[in-house]
C-alpha positions in Angstrom: 39.9 -16.7 -29.2 36.2 -16.4 -28.8 36.1 -19.7 -26.9 39.2 -18.7 -24.8 37.3 -15.5 -23.6 34.3 -17.4 -23.1 36.2 -19.9 -20.9 38.1 -17.1 -18.9 34.8 -15.3 -18.3 32.9 -18.5 -17.1 35.8 -19.3 -14.5 35.6 -15.6 -13.4 31.6 -15.6 -13.1 31.6 -19.1 -11.5 33.4 -17.4 -8.5 30.3 -15.2 -7.8 28.1 -18.0 -8.2 26.2 -19.8 -5.4 24.9 -23.2 -6.1 21.6 -24.2 -4.7 21.2 -27.6 -3.4 18.4 -29.8 -4.5 15.0 -29.3 -2.9 14.1 -32.0 -0.5 11.4 -33.0 2.0 13.6 -31.0 4.5 13.2 -28.1 2.6 15.6 -25.6 0.8 19.3 -26.0 1.7 22.3 -24.1 0.6 26.0 -24.9 0.4 28.5 -23.3 2.5 29.0 -20.5 -0.2 25.6 -19.3 0.7 26.5 -18.1 3.9 29.5 -16.1 2.4 28.8 -12.4 3.8 29.9 -10.4 0.6 29.5 -12.8 -2.5 29.6 -9.8 -4.7 33.2 -8.9 -3.6 34.6 -12.5 -3.6 36.9 -11.5 -6.4 39.0 -8.2 -6.2 40.0 -6.5 -9.4 43.8 -5.2 -9.7 44.0 -1.7 -9.3 44.6 -1.1 -13.1 41.3 -2.9 -13.8 39.4 -0.7 -11.5 36.3 1.0 -13.1 35.5 4.7 -12.4 34.8 5.4 -8.9 31.2 6.2 -9.5 30.7 3.1 -11.4 32.0 0.9 -8.3 29.4 2.9 -6.2 26.5 1.6 -8.5 27.5 -2.1 -8.2 29.8 -2.3 -11.6 32.6 -4.7 -11.8 36.1 -4.3 -13.5 34.8 -6.6 -16.3 34.0 -4.9 -19.4 31.2 -5.8 -22.0 33.9 -5.8 -24.7 35.4 -9.0 -23.2 32.0 -10.8 -22.5 31.2 -13.8 -24.5 28.4 -12.0 -26.3 27.7 -11.2 -30.0 28.8 -8.0 -31.6 25.0 -6.9 -32.0 24.4 -7.0 -28.2 27.7 -5.1 -27.5 26.6 -2.2 -30.1 23.4 -1.8 -28.0 25.0 -1.5 -24.5 25.9 1.6 -23.4 27.8 0.7 -20.2 31.4 -0.2 -20.3 31.5 -2.5 -17.3 29.1 -5.4 -16.1 27.4 -5.1 -12.7 28.0 -7.8 -10.1 24.6 -9.6 -11.0 25.3 -9.4 -14.8 28.8 -10.9 -14.2 27.6 -13.6 -12.0 24.6 -14.7 -14.2 25.7 -14.1 -17.7 27.7 -17.6 -18.2 25.0 -19.8 -16.6 22.4 -17.8 -18.4 24.1 -18.5 -21.8 24.4 -22.0 -21.0 20.6 -22.3 -20.3 20.9 -23.2 -16.6 17.7 -22.5 -14.5 18.6 -19.7 -12.0 17.2 -18.5 -8.7 18.8 -15.1 -8.4 18.7 -12.6 -5.6 19.5 -9.1 -6.4 18.6 -5.5 -5.6 16.6 -3.5 -7.9 18.7 -0.7 -9.5 22.0 -3.1 -10.1 21.4 -4.0 -13.6 19.0 -7.3 -13.1 17.0 -6.4 -16.2 19.7 -6.7 -18.5 21.1 -9.6 -16.6 18.1 -11.7 -17.5 17.3 -10.1 -20.8 20.9 -10.5 -22.2 21.6 -14.1 -21.9 18.0 -15.0 -23.2 18.4 -12.6 -26.4 21.8 -14.1 -27.2 20.5 -17.6 -26.9 17.4 -16.8 -29.3 19.6 -14.7 -31.6 22.0 -17.6 -32.1 19.4 -19.9 -33.0 17.9 -17.5 -35.5 21.5 -17.4 -37.1 21.7 -21.1 -37.2 18.8 -21.3 -39.4 16.8 -22.9 -36.8 14.5 -20.1 -35.5 11.7 -21.0 -33.5 8.3 -19.5 -34.4 6.3 -17.6 -32.1 7.1 -16.4 -28.6 10.7 -17.4 -27.5 11.0 -15.4 -24.3 8.3 -14.5 -21.6 9.1 -12.3 -18.9 6.3 -11.9 -15.9 6.4 -8.8 -14.1 4.2 -7.7 -10.9 3.5 -4.3 -12.0 2.5 -2.5 -15.3 5.2 0.2 -14.6 7.9 -2.4 -14.2 6.9 -4.2 -17.3 7.1 -1.1 -19.5 10.6 -0.5 -18.0 11.6 -4.0 -19.0 10.1 -3.5 -22.4 12.0 -0.4 -22.9 15.3 -2.1 -22.0 14.4 -5.1 -24.1 13.8 -3.1 -27.3 17.2 -1.2 -26.7 19.1 -4.5 -26.5 17.6 -6.4 -29.5 18.1 -3.1 -31.7 20.6 -4.8 -33.8 19.3 -8.3 -33.6 16.3 -8.0 -35.9 14.2 -9.4 -33.0 10.7 -8.0 -31.8 9.3 -7.1 -28.1 5.7 -6.6 -27.3 3.9 -6.5 -23.9 0.6 -7.2 -22.5 -0.5 -5.3 -19.3 -3.4 -3.9 -17.6 -4.6 -0.6 -18.4 -4.0 -1.0 -22.0 -6.7 -2.1 -24.6 -7.1 -5.8 -24.8 -8.3 -5.8 -28.3 -5.1 -3.7 -29.5 -3.0 -6.3 -27.8 -4.7 -9.1 -29.5 -4.2 -7.3 -33.0 -0.7 -6.7 -32.3 0.0 -10.2 -31.3 -1.9 -11.4 -34.6 -0.4 -9.3 -37.0 3.2 -8.7 -35.8 6.1 -10.8 -34.9 6.9 -11.3 -31.3 10.0 -13.0 -30.0 10.0 -11.5 -26.5 6.8 -10.9 -24.4 6.6 -8.9 -21.3 3.4 -9.4 -19.3 1.5 -8.9 -15.9 0.3 -12.2 -14.8 -3.6 -11.1 -14.8 -3.5 -9.8 -18.5 -1.5 -12.8 -19.6 -3.9 -15.3 -18.2 -6.7 -13.5 -19.9 -4.9 -13.5 -23.2 -4.1 -17.2 -22.7 -7.6 -18.0 -21.9 -9.6 -15.9 -24.1 -7.5 -14.8 -27.0 -6.0 -17.9 -28.6 -2.7 -16.9 -27.3 -1.7 -20.3 -26.0 -0.4 -21.5 -29.3 2.2 -18.6 -29.8 4.1 -20.4 -26.8 4.7 -23.8 -28.5 8.3 -23.0 -29.0 9.1 -21.0 -25.6 12.7 -21.3 -24.8 12.9 -19.0 -22.0 10.7 -18.0 -18.9 11.7 -15.1 -16.3 9.8 -14.3 -13.3 10.9 -10.6 -12.2 10.4 -9.4 -8.8 9.1 -13.0 -7.9 8.5 -12.1 -4.2 6.5 -9.3 -5.2 4.5 -11.6 -7.7 3.5 -13.6 -4.6 2.8 -10.4 -2.4 0.5 -9.0 -4.9 -1.5 -12.3 -4.7 -0.5 -13.6 -8.0 0.1 -17.2 -7.2 -3.0 -18.6 -8.3 -2.5 -16.9 -11.6 1.1 -18.2 -11.9 -0.3 -21.7 -11.4 -2.8 -21.2 -14.2 -0.4 -19.7 -16.4 2.1 -22.5 -16.1 -0.8 -25.3 -16.9 -1.2 -23.6 -20.1 2.3 -23.3 -21.1 4.0 -26.1 -22.8 5.2 -29.1 -20.7 8.7 -28.9 -20.2 9.4 -32.3 -20.6 8.3 -32.1 -24.1 9.5 -28.5 -24.9 12.4 -28.0 -22.8 12.9 -24.2 -21.6 15.1 -22.1 -19.2 13.5 -20.7 -16.2 14.9 -17.7 -14.1 13.6 -16.3 -10.8 14.8 -12.9 -9.7 13.7 -11.8 -6.4 15.3 -9.2 -3.6 14.2 -11.5 -0.9 14.1 -15.3 -0.2 11.0 -16.1 1.9 9.7 -19.7 2.3 7.2 -18.8 -0.5 9.9 -18.0 -3.1 11.9 -21.3 -2.1 8.6 -23.3 -2.7 8.2 -21.7 -6.1 11.6 -22.2 -7.0 11.2 -26.2 -6.0 8.1 -26.0 -8.2 9.4 -24.2 -11.4 12.9 -24.6 -11.5 15.1 -27.7 -12.5 16.3 -29.6 -9.3 20.0 -28.6 -10.5 19.2 -25.0 -10.6 22.0 -22.4 -9.3 21.3 -20.0 -6.7 23.2 -16.7 -7.1 23.3 -13.8 -4.7 25.2 -10.5 -5.1 23.8 -9.1 -1.8 26.3 -8.7 1.1 25.2 -8.9 4.7 24.5 -5.1 4.7 22.4 -5.4 1.4 20.3 -7.9 3.0 19.7 -6.0 6.2 19.9 -2.4 4.6 16.5 -1.5 6.4 18.4 -1.9 9.7 20.9 0.8 8.6 18.7 3.4 7.1 17.9 6.1 9.7 14.2 5.5 10.8 11.8 7.7 13.0 8.2 7.5 14.0 5.8 10.3 14.6 2.7 9.7 16.7 0.1 12.3 16.5 -3.6 12.5 16.5 -5.1 11.7 13.1 -6.1 15.2 12.5 -2.4 16.4 12.7 -0.8 13.5 10.5 -0.9 15.8 7.4 0.4 18.8 9.4 3.3 16.6 10.7 4.0 15.3 7.3 4.5 18.7 5.9 6.7 19.7 8.5 8.7 16.9 7.7 9.0 17.6 3.9 10.0 21.1 4.8 12.7 20.1 6.9 14.0 17.8 4.2 13.9 21.0 1.9 15.8 22.9 4.4 18.3 20.1 4.8 18.8 19.1 0.9 17.5 22.3 -0.7 17.0 21.6 -4.3 18.1 18.1 -3.9 15.0 17.1 -1.9 13.4 14.4 -3.3 10.6 12.7 -1.2 8.2 9.7 -1.8 5.2 9.7 0.3 3.2 6.6 0.7 -0.6 6.3 1.6 -2.4 3.5 2.3 -5.2 3.9 -0.2 -5.8 5.0 -3.9 -8.3 7.9 -2.7 -6.0 8.8 0.2 -3.3 9.2 -2.2 -5.2 11.5 -4.5 -6.3 13.7 -1.4 -2.7 13.8 0.2 -1.5 15.0 -3.3 -4.2 17.6 -3.8 -3.6 18.8 -0.1 0.3 19.2 -0.3 -0.2 21.3 -3.5 -2.3 23.6 -1.7 -0.4 24.0 1.5 2.9 23.5 0.1 2.6 26.2 -2.7 6.0 28.1 -3.1 7.4 26.1 0.1 7.7 22.5 -1.5 9.1 21.2 -4.8 6.4 20.0 -7.3 4.2 17.5 -6.0 3.4 14.5 -8.3 1.0 11.5 -7.8 0.9 7.9 -8.9 -2.1 5.7 -8.0 -3.9 2.8 -9.5 -6.9 4.7 -11.0 -4.6 6.8 -13.3 -4.2 5.5 -17.0 -1.2 3.6 -17.8 0.1 6.5 -20.1 -0.4 9.0 -16.8 1.4 6.8 -14.7 4.3 6.4 -17.1 4.6 10.1 -17.7 4.8 10.8 -14.0 7.2 8.1 -13.1 9.7 9.4 -15.8 9.0 12.9 -14.6 9.8 11.9 -11.1 12.8 9.7 -12.0 14.3 12.7 -13.8 13.6 15.2 -11.4 16.3 16.7 -9.2 13.8 17.6 -6.5 10.1 16.4 -6.3 7.6 14.7 -4.1 5.9 11.8 -5.3 2.8 10.9 -3.4 1.9 7.3 -4.2 -0.1 4.2 -3.2 2.0 0.7 -3.2 2.0 0.8 -6.9 5.6 2.1 -6.6 6.7 0.4 -3.3 8.8 -2.0 -5.4 10.5 -2.5 -8.7 10.8 0.9 -9.8 14.2 2.5 -9.5 14.0 6.3 -8.8 17.5 7.7 -8.2 18.4 9.9 -5.4 15.3 9.7 -3.0 16.4 11.6 0.1 13.4 10.7 2.4 10.5 8.1 2.4 7.4 9.2 4.4 4.8 6.6 5.4 1.4 8.1 6.3 -0.8 5.5 8.4 -0.5 1.7 8.6 1.4 -0.4 5.9 -0.2 -3.7 5.3 2.5 -5.5 7.3 6.1 -5.2 8.2 7.4 -6.4 4.9 5.5 -3.5 3.1 7.0 -1.3 5.6 10.5 -2.6 4.4 9.6 -2.5 0.9 8.7 1.3 1.0 11.7 2.2 2.9 13.8 0.6 0.3 13.0 3.5 -2.1 15.8 5.5 -0.6 19.3 4.6 0.3 20.0 3.0 -2.8 23.1 2.8 -5.1 25.3 3.8 -2.3 23.3 7.1 -1.5 22.1 8.1 2.1 18.3 8.5 2.7 16.0 8.2 5.8 12.3 7.0 6.5 9.5 8.6 8.7 6.3 6.7 9.7 3.7 9.1 10.7 0.9 7.1 12.9 -1.9 7.9 15.3 -1.6 6.6 18.8 -4.0 3.8 17.8 -1.8 2.9 14.9 1.4 3.2 17.2 0.8 -0.4 18.4 2.0 -1.4 15.1 5.3 -0.8 15.9 5.0 -3.0 18.8 4.7 -6.2 16.4 7.7 -8.7 16.7 9.1 -7.7 13.3 9.0 -4.1 13.7 10.7 -4.2 17.0 13.8 -5.6 15.2 14.0 -2.2 13.3 15.9 0.8 14.4 12.9 3.0 14.6 13.5 6.0 17.0 11.1 8.6 18.2 11.1 11.8 15.9 12.4 15.0 17.2 9.7 17.2 18.3 7.9 19.1 15.9 6.5 21.5 17.9 3.0 23.0 17.9 1.3 22.0 14.7 -0.8 24.3 12.9 -4.3 22.9 11.3 -4.2 23.1 7.6 -6.6 25.4 5.7 -7.6 23.0 2.8 -10.3 23.1 0.2 -11.1 19.4 -1.4 -14.1 18.4 -3.5 -16.6 17.1 -1.6 -16.9 13.9 -3.5 -13.1 13.3 -3.2 -13.7 13.9 0.7 -16.3 11.2 0.8 -14.3 8.7 -1.3 -11.2 9.3 0.9 -13.2 8.9 4.0 -14.7 5.7 3.0 -11.4 4.4 1.7 -9.9 5.2 5.1 -12.5 3.2 7.1 -12.4 0.4 4.5 -8.5 0.0 5.1 -8.4 0.4 8.7 -11.3 -1.7 9.5 -9.1 -4.8 8.6 -6.8 -3.9 11.6 -9.4 -3.7 14.2 -8.5 -7.0 15.9 -4.8 -6.8 15.3 -4.7 -3.4 17.4 -7.6 -3.9 19.6 -9.7 -1.1 18.1 -13.6 -0.8 19.1 -15.8 -0.1 16.0 -16.8 3.2 17.6 -13.3 4.2 18.3 -12.5 3.6 14.7 -15.5 5.7 13.5 -14.5 8.5 15.8 -10.9 8.6 14.2 -12.5 8.3 10.9 -14.5 11.4 11.5 -11.8 13.5 13.1 -9.7 12.4 9.8 -12.3 13.9 7.4 -12.6 17.0 9.2 -9.1 17.6 10.6 -7.5 16.3 7.5 -9.7 16.7 4.5 -11.6 19.8 5.6 -15.0 18.4 5.9 -17.3 21.1 7.3 -20.8 19.2 7.3 -22.3 18.4 10.9 -22.7 14.9 9.7 -19.7 13.0 8.2 -20.0 11.7 4.5 -22.7 9.2 3.9 -22.1 5.6 3.6 -24.5 3.0 2.1 -25.8 0.4 4.5 -24.5 -2.4 2.1 -20.9 -0.9 2.6 -21.2 -0.2 6.3 -22.1 -4.0 6.7 -19.1 -5.0 4.4 -17.1 -3.2 7.0 -18.5 -4.9 9.8 -19.5 -1.7 11.3 -23.4 -1.6 11.1 -23.4 -1.4 14.9 -20.9 1.5 15.3 -22.1 5.0 16.4 -21.2 8.1 14.5 -21.8 6.9 10.9 -24.0 8.6 8.6 -25.8 5.6 7.0 -28.0 5.9 4.1 -29.9 3.6 1.8 -28.2 5.0 -1.6 -25.6 7.6 -2.6 -27.1 10.3 -4.5 -24.0 10.9 -6.6 -22.6 8.4 -9.3 -20.4 6.4 -9.7 -20.4 5.1 -6.4 -17.0 4.5 -5.0 -16.1 1.1 -3.6 -14.7 1.4 0.2 -14.0 -2.3 0.7 -10.5 -3.0 2.2 -9.8 -5.6 -0.5 -10.2 -2.9 -3.4 -7.4 -1.0 -1.9 -5.0 -3.7 -0.5 -3.7 -4.8 -4.2 -3.2 -1.3 -5.9 -1.3 -2.5 -8.9 -4.2 -4.0 -10.4 -3.9 -6.1 -13.3 
C-alpha cells in the first residue's frame, strides 16, 4: 500500500515538475514546459478534494500530508493538513535524491519543501542501521533571521525522529557555537555563509561534513545579491568531493537571473530538475501592485512619509501594517526615533530592525511585528527578502534603493499570499532621476496624489545619532553621483538640508567629518562640509558606503 501511494503521489507531483535541460556552452535552456504560464495550477482537483477556501488562497493543494509518502514520525510533526504547491511538486524528486533548482515565492511553504525530504532520507538511513556520523544536511541562508526561521521549522519537523539541529550565524558567540558542535550531536546544520566559512577555516569543522548527504541553498538569488559568491566558492572547496561522497543539492530562488543559472550549472548535477510553482502573475507581481512616487525636497521627506502613514491608518484602521525601508543603518535608527516622536497617539507602534542590533533583539522585533495586527517596522535591507511578515498593507521606501532589483525585493513584502497591498517611494528631485532608469520605467509607478502643504517636524534627536546618520547619508549617496549626475557641492547641500530639516540639527555648522572619511567619500573639494582632523567622541562612526550597502552582515 505504501509503495502504491508513493507511486500515485509521484505521478501527480511530476505533472507539476519542470525538468531543466542540461547546461551547455549556449547557456541555460528550458523545455517547453518551462513556458507554461501557470505551472502550479496544471492539476485541477475535483470539487470534493478542494481544501478550505482560506488554504487555497495560501497556495495549498488538495493533496493531504496523510497521503504523502513520508513516515508517520514526520506526519505527527506537521500541523497543516494539505501540501502547498511547492511541497507537492518537490517532495517526490526530493525523496529520490534528485538535484533540484526550484523557483518559488517566500511564504508558500518552501522551507518545509526542502527540509522534509532531507529529513526523511537521513531518518530512513538511521533506521536502516547505516547512520552517517557528523552533519548530514547543510542549509545555507543569506541572513540570520531567515536562518533562525529555518532552524525553528527544522526542530519542529525532527521532533519525533531523534535527529538534532544546530545553527551557526553571525551575531552569536563563536566559541559557544564551537562548543555546541563539539559536544552535541548535529544532523542538520543551518548556517550563514560568512560564519560557516569561519568555522570551516578556523574551528576544525571540516571533518564534521565527511558524511554530508544534502546541501540546500535557500534564497540563492539573495545569497548572490549579498556578495556571498566568493564565500560560497570557498565553502564548496572545503566540503567533500561529490565524486567521492555523493550528495543531493537543492537551490531555491524567487528569481532566475543569469547568475543563478550559472550557479546551478556549477553546483547541480547536469540532470537536475527545474521546478517552478510561479504563475505569470507571480513572476510579475511587482507590475501589478499599486505603486506611487512622492518627489519632495529632502527636508520634507519625513513629513511626507508621516502623511502617507497616517493615510494608511485612516484607510485600514487597526489593520494598518507598514514596512518603512531606509538606505542606511543609522538612518533606520533616526527615522524610527522620529516617527515615534511625531506619531505619538497617531500611529501604531513603531519598531525597528537594523544590522547593529544583537541577534536576540532582531529576533524579538521580527516576532513582534509578525504577530502584530497593526504596527510600523522601520528597517534596513536586513528584512528586504526571505522574512515572511503577513498582512503588510503598505511598503514605504525613503530615498534610493541600491538598484531596481532591491526596489522590487522591498516591494515584495506586501501583496503576499493573495492579499492586497501597495508601495510608495519618497525621493528628492535629485533622486527622482532613478525612476528614469530603464528597469524602473517598466514598472507602473504613478505620481502620488498631492499631500498638500507639509508642516516641518519638531524632532529632538541625540547629537551623536544626528552626526552618524548625516555621515551615513553622505556615504550611501556619494555612490550615486555619477549615475544621477550630481556635483559634490550639490550633494553636500542636500546632506546639510537633510541633517537640519529632517534630523533637527541646530548648530550653525554641519556635524563634523574627519578628513580621512571625507577623502574616502571623494568629497575633499566639496564646499559646505565641516572637516576636522579627528572626532571628539568615541566610538567613531564608519561612514563609507560599503559599510552600509550590505546590511545583513555575517
